[in-house]
PyMOL Python script that loads the backbone (N, CA, C, O; Angstrom):
from pymol import cmd

cmd.read_pdbstr("""\
ATOM      1  N   MET A   1     131.236  94.458 101.106  1.00  0.00           N
ATOM      2  CA  MET A   1     132.096  94.483 102.245  1.00  0.00           C
ATOM      3  C   MET A   1     132.262  93.406 103.094  1.00  0.00           C
ATOM      4  O   MET A   1     131.239  92.834 103.471  1.00  0.00           O
ATOM      5  N   ASP A   2     133.264  93.038 103.446  1.00  0.00           N
ATOM      6  CA  ASP A   2     133.986  91.948 104.533  1.00  0.00           C
ATOM      7  C   ASP A   2     133.319  91.827 105.587  1.00  0.00           C
ATOM      8  O   ASP A   2     133.831  92.479 106.497  1.00  0.00           O
ATOM      9  N   PRO A   3     132.025  91.064 106.005  1.00  0.00           N
ATOM     10  CA  PRO A   3     131.382  90.660 106.945  1.00  0.00           C
ATOM     11  C   PRO A   3     132.106  90.950 108.295  1.00  0.00           C
ATOM     12  O   PRO A   3     131.792  91.683 109.233  1.00  0.00           O
ATOM     13  N   MET A   4     133.104  90.191 108.100  1.00  0.00           N
ATOM     14  CA  MET A   4     134.420  89.476 109.608  1.00  0.00           C
ATOM     15  C   MET A   4     135.039  90.853 109.925  1.00  0.00           C
ATOM     16  O   MET A   4     135.303  91.242 111.062  1.00  0.00           O
ATOM     17  N   THR A   5     135.360  91.958 108.103  1.00  0.00           N
ATOM     18  CA  THR A   5     136.311  92.938 109.209  1.00  0.00           C
ATOM     19  C   THR A   5     135.724  94.408 109.442  1.00  0.00           C
ATOM     20  O   THR A   5     135.937  95.340 110.216  1.00  0.00           O
ATOM     21  N   GLN A   6     134.600  94.039 108.022  1.00  0.00           N
ATOM     22  CA  GLN A   6     133.886  95.526 107.998  1.00  0.00           C
ATOM     23  C   GLN A   6     135.331  96.327 107.694  1.00  0.00           C
ATOM     24  O   GLN A   6     135.990  97.099 108.390  1.00  0.00           O
ATOM     25  N   LYS A   7     135.530  95.776 106.298  1.00  0.00           N
ATOM     26  CA  LYS A   7     136.115  96.814 105.162  1.00  0.00           C
ATOM     27  C   LYS A   7     136.066  96.617 104.101  1.00  0.00           C
ATOM     28  O   LYS A   7     136.363  95.494 103.695  1.00  0.00           O
ATOM     29  N   SER A   8     135.629  97.729 103.126  1.00  0.00           N
ATOM     30  CA  SER A   8     134.579  97.533 101.850  1.00  0.00           C
ATOM     31  C   SER A   8     135.878  96.682 101.412  1.00  0.00           C
ATOM     32  O   SER A   8     136.804  96.351 102.152  1.00  0.00           O
ATOM     33  N   ASN A   9     135.722  96.384  99.935  1.00  0.00           N
ATOM     34  CA  ASN A   9     136.450  95.376  99.470  1.00  0.00           C
ATOM     35  C   ASN A   9     136.922  96.214  98.133  1.00  0.00           C
ATOM     36  O   ASN A   9     137.657  95.849  97.216  1.00  0.00           O
ATOM     37  N   ASN A  10     136.424  97.128  98.287  1.00  0.00           N
ATOM     38  CA  ASN A  10     136.415  97.985  97.021  1.00  0.00           C
ATOM     39  C   ASN A  10     137.427  99.489  97.750  1.00  0.00           C
ATOM     40  O   ASN A  10     136.745 100.103  98.571  1.00  0.00           O
ATOM     41  N   PRO A  11     138.108  99.772  97.653  1.00  0.00           N
ATOM     42  CA  PRO A  11     138.938 100.676  98.611  1.00  0.00           C
ATOM     43  C   PRO A  11     138.828 102.200  97.841  1.00  0.00           C
ATOM     44  O   PRO A  11     139.231 103.131  98.537  1.00  0.00           O
ATOM     45  N   ARG A  12     138.235 102.615  96.228  1.00  0.00           N
ATOM     46  CA  ARG A  12     138.004 103.471  95.836  1.00  0.00           C
ATOM     47  C   ARG A  12     137.333 103.945  96.975  1.00  0.00           C
ATOM     48  O   ARG A  12     137.840 104.924  97.523  1.00  0.00           O
ATOM     49  N   HIS A  13     136.194 103.420  97.510  1.00  0.00           N
ATOM     50  CA  HIS A  13     134.605 103.981  97.919  1.00  0.00           C
ATOM     51  C   HIS A  13     135.465 104.300  99.610  1.00  0.00           C
ATOM     52  O   HIS A  13     134.701 104.457 100.562  1.00  0.00           O
ATOM     53  N   ARG A  14     136.687 104.361  99.825  1.00  0.00           N
ATOM     54  CA  ARG A  14     136.404 104.633 101.351  1.00  0.00           C
ATOM     55  C   ARG A  14     137.071 105.861 101.461  1.00  0.00           C
ATOM     56  O   ARG A  14     137.811 106.275 100.569  1.00  0.00           O
ATOM     57  N   TYR A  15     136.895 106.353 102.308  1.00  0.00           N
ATOM     58  CA  TYR A  15     137.276 107.712 102.787  1.00  0.00           C
ATOM     59  C   TYR A  15     137.296 107.955 104.194  1.00  0.00           C
ATOM     60  O   TYR A  15     136.466 107.520 104.992  1.00  0.00           O
ATOM     61  N   HIS A  16     138.235 108.638 104.446  1.00  0.00           N
ATOM     62  CA  HIS A  16     138.153 109.245 105.826  1.00  0.00           C
ATOM     63  C   HIS A  16     138.958 110.382 105.982  1.00  0.00           C
ATOM     64  O   HIS A  16     140.024 110.776 105.509  1.00  0.00           O
ATOM     65  N   TRP A  17     138.189 110.759 106.728  1.00  0.00           N
ATOM     66  CA  TRP A  17     138.617 112.482 107.102  1.00  0.00           C
ATOM     67  C   TRP A  17     139.011 112.906 108.477  1.00  0.00           C
ATOM     68  O   TRP A  17     138.006 113.443 108.941  1.00  0.00           O
ATOM     69  N   PRO A  18     139.923 112.934 109.318  1.00  0.00           N
ATOM     70  CA  PRO A  18     139.968 112.468 111.184  1.00  0.00           C
ATOM     71  C   PRO A  18     139.397 113.989 111.417  1.00  0.00           C
ATOM     72  O   PRO A  18     140.028 115.023 111.201  1.00  0.00           O
ATOM     73  N   PHE A  19     138.348 113.905 111.802  1.00  0.00           N
ATOM     74  CA  PHE A  19     137.944 115.236 112.755  1.00  0.00           C
ATOM     75  C   PHE A  19     137.960 114.544 113.640  1.00  0.00           C
ATOM     76  O   PHE A  19     137.767 113.336 113.500  1.00  0.00           O
ATOM     77  N   ALA A  20     138.301 115.354 115.326  1.00  0.00           N
ATOM     78  CA  ALA A  20     137.961 115.039 116.839  1.00  0.00           C
ATOM     79  C   ALA A  20     136.791 114.596 116.759  1.00  0.00           C
ATOM     80  O   ALA A  20     136.017 114.664 115.805  1.00  0.00           O
ATOM     81  N   ASP A  21     136.631 114.080 117.886  1.00  0.00           N
ATOM     82  CA  ASP A  21     135.877 113.887 118.440  1.00  0.00           C
ATOM     83  C   ASP A  21     135.167 114.507 119.447  1.00  0.00           C
ATOM     84  O   ASP A  21     135.324 114.032 120.572  1.00  0.00           O
ATOM     85  N   PRO A  22     134.349 115.546 119.311  1.00  0.00           N
ATOM     86  CA  PRO A  22     133.840 116.124 120.205  1.00  0.00           C
ATOM     87  C   PRO A  22     132.904 115.961 121.481  1.00  0.00           C
ATOM     88  O   PRO A  22     132.275 116.792 122.136  1.00  0.00           O
ATOM     89  N   ALA A  23     133.076 114.280 121.615  1.00  0.00           N
ATOM     90  CA  ALA A  23     132.910 114.072 122.949  1.00  0.00           C
ATOM     91  C   ALA A  23     133.891 114.160 124.207  1.00  0.00           C
ATOM     92  O   ALA A  23     133.785 114.339 125.420  1.00  0.00           O
ATOM     93  N   ASP A  24     134.951 113.927 123.225  1.00  0.00           N
ATOM     94  CA  ASP A  24     136.412 113.723 124.001  1.00  0.00           C
ATOM     95  C   ASP A  24     136.654 115.700 124.953  1.00  0.00           C
ATOM     96  O   ASP A  24     137.194 116.202 125.939  1.00  0.00           O
ATOM     97  N   ALA A  25     135.968 116.015 123.979  1.00  0.00           N
ATOM     98  CA  ALA A  25     135.938 117.421 124.640  1.00  0.00           C
ATOM     99  C   ALA A  25     135.933 117.685 126.136  1.00  0.00           C
ATOM    100  O   ALA A  25     135.007 117.317 126.859  1.00  0.00           O
ATOM    101  N   VAL A  26     137.207 118.460 126.654  1.00  0.00           N
ATOM    102  CA  VAL A  26     137.121 118.883 127.977  1.00  0.00           C
ATOM    103  C   VAL A  26     136.657 119.770 128.366  1.00  0.00           C
ATOM    104  O   VAL A  26     137.121 120.054 129.471  1.00  0.00           O
ATOM    105  N   GLU A  27     135.556 120.757 127.864  1.00  0.00           N
ATOM    106  CA  GLU A  27     135.277 122.693 128.146  1.00  0.00           C
ATOM    107  C   GLU A  27     133.560 121.788 127.827  1.00  0.00           C
ATOM    108  O   GLU A  27     133.151 121.082 126.904  1.00  0.00           O
ATOM    109  N   SER A  28     132.910 122.316 129.209  1.00  0.00           N
ATOM    110  CA  SER A  28     131.559 122.325 129.215  1.00  0.00           C
ATOM    111  C   SER A  28     130.831 123.849 128.809  1.00  0.00           C
ATOM    112  O   SER A  28     131.355 124.914 128.486  1.00  0.00           O
ATOM    113  N   GLY A  29     129.711 123.543 128.938  1.00  0.00           N
ATOM    114  CA  GLY A  29     128.830 124.920 128.726  1.00  0.00           C
ATOM    115  C   GLY A  29     129.142 125.581 127.240  1.00  0.00           C
ATOM    116  O   GLY A  29     129.061 124.820 126.276  1.00  0.00           O
ATOM    117  N   GLN A  30     129.358 126.427 127.103  1.00  0.00           N
ATOM    118  CA  GLN A  30     129.037 127.377 125.905  1.00  0.00           C
ATOM    119  C   GLN A  30     130.692 126.721 125.205  1.00  0.00           C
ATOM    120  O   GLN A  30     130.826 126.258 124.073  1.00  0.00           O
ATOM    121  N   GLN A  31     131.766 126.860 126.230  1.00  0.00           N
ATOM    122  CA  GLN A  31     132.156 126.190 124.953  1.00  0.00           C
ATOM    123  C   GLN A  31     132.739 124.944 124.599  1.00  0.00           C
ATOM    124  O   GLN A  31     133.673 124.668 123.846  1.00  0.00           O
ATOM    125  N   LEU A  32     131.816 124.094 125.465  1.00  0.00           N
ATOM    126  CA  LEU A  32     131.478 122.664 124.515  1.00  0.00           C
ATOM    127  C   LEU A  32     130.786 122.780 123.420  1.00  0.00           C
ATOM    128  O   LEU A  32     131.358 122.726 122.331  1.00  0.00           O
ATOM    129  N   LEU A  33     129.829 122.906 123.490  1.00  0.00           N
ATOM    130  CA  LEU A  33     129.015 124.082 122.277  1.00  0.00           C
ATOM    131  C   LEU A  33     129.006 124.294 121.142  1.00  0.00           C
ATOM    132  O   LEU A  33     128.366 123.954 120.147  1.00  0.00           O
ATOM    133  N   LYS A  34     130.571 125.494 121.644  1.00  0.00           N
ATOM    134  CA  LYS A  34     131.541 126.023 120.305  1.00  0.00           C
ATOM    135  C   LYS A  34     132.271 124.789 120.209  1.00  0.00           C
ATOM    136  O   LYS A  34     132.254 124.465 119.021  1.00  0.00           O
ATOM    137  N   GLU A  35     132.699 124.219 120.669  1.00  0.00           N
ATOM    138  CA  GLU A  35     133.522 123.227 120.183  1.00  0.00           C
ATOM    139  C   GLU A  35     132.761 121.727 119.309  1.00  0.00           C
ATOM    140  O   GLU A  35     133.349 120.828 118.708  1.00  0.00           O
ATOM    141  N   PHE A  36     131.443 121.900 119.514  1.00  0.00           N
ATOM    142  CA  PHE A  36     130.227 120.886 118.470  1.00  0.00           C
ATOM    143  C   PHE A  36     130.461 121.600 117.113  1.00  0.00           C
ATOM    144  O   PHE A  36     130.977 121.216 116.064  1.00  0.00           O
ATOM    145  N   LYS A  37     129.648 123.304 117.672  1.00  0.00           N
ATOM    146  CA  LYS A  37     130.152 123.226 116.140  1.00  0.00           C
ATOM    147  C   LYS A  37     131.007 123.316 115.399  1.00  0.00           C
ATOM    148  O   LYS A  37     130.977 122.985 114.214  1.00  0.00           O
ATOM    149  N   ARG A  38     132.104 123.887 116.131  1.00  0.00           N
ATOM    150  CA  ARG A  38     133.723 124.146 115.258  1.00  0.00           C
ATOM    151  C   ARG A  38     133.504 122.496 114.209  1.00  0.00           C
ATOM    152  O   ARG A  38     133.529 122.399 112.982  1.00  0.00           O
ATOM    153  N   ILE A  39     133.314 121.470 115.172  1.00  0.00           N
ATOM    154  CA  ILE A  39     133.637 120.169 114.360  1.00  0.00           C
ATOM    155  C   ILE A  39     132.570 119.968 113.300  1.00  0.00           C
ATOM    156  O   ILE A  39     132.891 119.483 112.215  1.00  0.00           O
ATOM    157  N   ARG A  40     130.926 120.425 113.640  1.00  0.00           N
ATOM    158  CA  ARG A  40     129.855 119.805 112.830  1.00  0.00           C
ATOM    159  C   ARG A  40     130.230 121.041 111.106  1.00  0.00           C
ATOM    160  O   ARG A  40     129.844 120.840 109.954  1.00  0.00           O
ATOM    161  N   ASP A  41     131.061 122.188 111.638  1.00  0.00           N
ATOM    162  CA  ASP A  41     131.637 123.246 110.547  1.00  0.00           C
ATOM    163  C   ASP A  41     132.392 122.253 109.430  1.00  0.00           C
ATOM    164  O   ASP A  41     132.081 122.014 108.263  1.00  0.00           O
ATOM    165  N   GLY A  42     133.247 121.883 110.056  1.00  0.00           N
ATOM    166  CA  GLY A  42     134.389 121.642 109.495  1.00  0.00           C
ATOM    167  C   GLY A  42     134.404 120.102 108.777  1.00  0.00           C
ATOM    168  O   GLY A  42     135.344 119.619 108.146  1.00  0.00           O
ATOM    169  N   ILE A  43     132.759 119.314 109.127  1.00  0.00           N
ATOM    170  CA  ILE A  43     132.442 118.007 108.335  1.00  0.00           C
ATOM    171  C   ILE A  43     131.183 118.790 107.400  1.00  0.00           C
ATOM    172  O   ILE A  43     130.510 118.056 106.677  1.00  0.00           O
ATOM    173  N   LYS A  44     130.962 119.871 107.418  1.00  0.00           N
ATOM    174  CA  LYS A  44     129.958 120.420 106.674  1.00  0.00           C
ATOM    175  C   LYS A  44     130.744 121.046 105.116  1.00  0.00           C
ATOM    176  O   LYS A  44     130.287 121.162 103.979  1.00  0.00           O
ATOM    177  N   LYS A  45     131.992 121.332 105.655  1.00  0.00           N
ATOM    178  CA  LYS A  45     133.129 122.562 105.079  1.00  0.00           C
ATOM    179  C   LYS A  45     133.751 120.992 103.498  1.00  0.00           C
ATOM    180  O   LYS A  45     133.741 121.112 102.273  1.00  0.00           O
ATOM    181  N   VAL A  46     134.196 119.713 104.416  1.00  0.00           N
ATOM    182  CA  VAL A  46     134.196 118.692 104.258  1.00  0.00           C
ATOM    183  C   VAL A  46     133.585 118.343 103.000  1.00  0.00           C
ATOM    184  O   VAL A  46     134.077 118.536 101.888  1.00  0.00           O
ATOM    185  N   PHE A  47     132.218 117.690 103.326  1.00  0.00           N
ATOM    186  CA  PHE A  47     131.079 117.346 102.784  1.00  0.00           C
ATOM    187  C   PHE A  47     131.074 117.807 101.593  1.00  0.00           C
ATOM    188  O   PHE A  47     131.348 117.188 100.565  1.00  0.00           O
ATOM    189  N   HIS A  48     130.581 119.548 101.769  1.00  0.00           N
ATOM    190  CA  HIS A  48     129.921 119.900 100.523  1.00  0.00           C
ATOM    191  C   HIS A  48     131.523 119.970  99.373  1.00  0.00           C
ATOM    192  O   HIS A  48     131.431 120.152  98.159  1.00  0.00           O
ATOM    193  N   ALA A  49     132.305 119.860  99.803  1.00  0.00           N
ATOM    194  CA  ALA A  49     133.535 120.059  98.652  1.00  0.00           C
ATOM    195  C   ALA A  49     133.695 118.822  98.460  1.00  0.00           C
ATOM    196  O   ALA A  49     134.067 118.715  97.292  1.00  0.00           O
ATOM    197  N   TYR A  50     133.636 117.927  98.880  1.00  0.00           N
ATOM    198  CA  TYR A  50     133.637 116.671  98.385  1.00  0.00           C
ATOM    199  C   TYR A  50     132.337 116.347  97.517  1.00  0.00           C
ATOM    200  O   TYR A  50     132.506 115.413  96.733  1.00  0.00           O
ATOM    201  N   ARG A  51     131.029 116.955  97.505  1.00  0.00           N
ATOM    202  CA  ARG A  51     129.993 116.590  96.987  1.00  0.00           C
ATOM    203  C   ARG A  51     130.401 117.683  95.457  1.00  0.00           C
ATOM    204  O   ARG A  51     130.698 117.154  94.386  1.00  0.00           O
ATOM    205  N   SER A  52     130.353 118.879  95.595  1.00  0.00           N
ATOM    206  CA  SER A  52     130.616 119.301  94.735  1.00  0.00           C
ATOM    207  C   SER A  52     131.739 118.631  93.240  1.00  0.00           C
ATOM    208  O   SER A  52     131.524 118.357  92.059  1.00  0.00           O
ATOM    209  N   ALA A  53     133.201 118.596  94.354  1.00  0.00           N
ATOM    210  CA  ALA A  53     133.984 117.621  93.372  1.00  0.00           C
ATOM    211  C   ALA A  53     133.458 116.155  92.637  1.00  0.00           C
ATOM    212  O   ALA A  53     133.705 115.633  91.550  1.00  0.00           O
ATOM    213  N   ARG A  54     132.759 115.843  93.592  1.00  0.00           N
ATOM    214  CA  ARG A  54     131.926 114.363  92.860  1.00  0.00           C
ATOM    215  C   ARG A  54     130.853 114.883  91.380  1.00  0.00           C
ATOM    216  O   ARG A  54     130.573 114.334  90.314  1.00  0.00           O
ATOM    217  N   ARG A  55     130.564 115.940  91.890  1.00  0.00           N
ATOM    218  CA  ARG A  55     128.839 116.319  90.753  1.00  0.00           C
ATOM    219  C   ARG A  55     129.822 116.489  89.357  1.00  0.00           C
ATOM    220  O   ARG A  55     129.566 116.130  88.208  1.00  0.00           O
ATOM    221  N   ASN A  56     131.070 117.189  89.904  1.00  0.00           N
ATOM    222  CA  ASN A  56     131.786 117.934  88.216  1.00  0.00           C
ATOM    223  C   ASN A  56     132.230 116.935  87.799  1.00  0.00           C
ATOM    224  O   ASN A  56     131.972 116.770  86.607  1.00  0.00           O
ATOM    225  N   SER A  57     133.021 115.867  88.433  1.00  0.00           N
ATOM    226  CA  SER A  57     133.041 114.922  87.487  1.00  0.00           C
ATOM    227  C   SER A  57     132.694 114.039  87.029  1.00  0.00           C
ATOM    228  O   SER A  57     133.227 113.302  86.200  1.00  0.00           O
ATOM    229  N   LEU A  58     131.118 113.980  87.842  1.00  0.00           N
ATOM    230  CA  LEU A  58     130.685 113.384  86.957  1.00  0.00           C
ATOM    231  C   LEU A  58     129.532 114.474  85.709  1.00  0.00           C
ATOM    232  O   LEU A  58     128.995 113.778  84.848  1.00  0.00           O
ATOM    233  N   ILE A  59     129.258 115.753  85.650  1.00  0.00           N
ATOM    234  CA  ILE A  59     128.512 115.928  84.676  1.00  0.00           C
ATOM    235  C   ILE A  59     129.484 117.617  84.573  1.00  0.00           C
ATOM    236  O   ILE A  59     129.142 118.680  84.056  1.00  0.00           O
ATOM    237  N   GLY A  60     130.456 117.324  85.131  1.00  0.00           N
ATOM    238  CA  GLY A  60     131.455 118.453  84.180  1.00  0.00           C
ATOM    239  C   GLY A  60     130.929 120.296  85.582  1.00  0.00           C
ATOM    240  O   GLY A  60     130.242 120.404  86.598  1.00  0.00           O
ATOM    241  N   PRO A  61     131.531 121.002  84.974  1.00  0.00           N
ATOM    242  CA  PRO A  61     131.827 121.976  86.234  1.00  0.00           C
ATOM    243  C   PRO A  61     130.457 122.739  85.983  1.00  0.00           C
ATOM    244  O   PRO A  61     130.054 122.500  84.845  1.00  0.00           O
ATOM    245  N   GLN A  62     129.451 123.754  86.839  1.00  0.00           N
ATOM    246  CA  GLN A  62     128.890 124.678  86.512  1.00  0.00           C
ATOM    247  C   GLN A  62     128.978 125.987  85.625  1.00  0.00           C
ATOM    248  O   GLN A  62     129.546 126.850  86.294  1.00  0.00           O
ATOM    249  N   THR A  63     128.799 126.231  84.979  1.00  0.00           N
ATOM    250  CA  THR A  63     128.991 127.874  84.556  1.00  0.00           C
ATOM    251  C   THR A  63     127.939 128.373  84.494  1.00  0.00           C
ATOM    252  O   THR A  63     127.837 129.565  84.202  1.00  0.00           O
TER     253      THR A  63
END
""", "prot")
cmd.dss("prot")
cmd.show_as("cartoon", "prot")
cmd.util.cbc("prot")
cmd.orient("prot")
């Protein structure tokens, strides 16, 4: 990682999934909590899909 730019020297290991920032939500109370959970669940879904594909690429698909 380049300390001046905080950028990886190896772009193969850079990933970006553009999730909304729940702190930017204008809702309050239960609606705000619902928005945080929606984004959290989206991150979890992408992470699990990534992890599964990464595992499969290393050891092959599970049968």
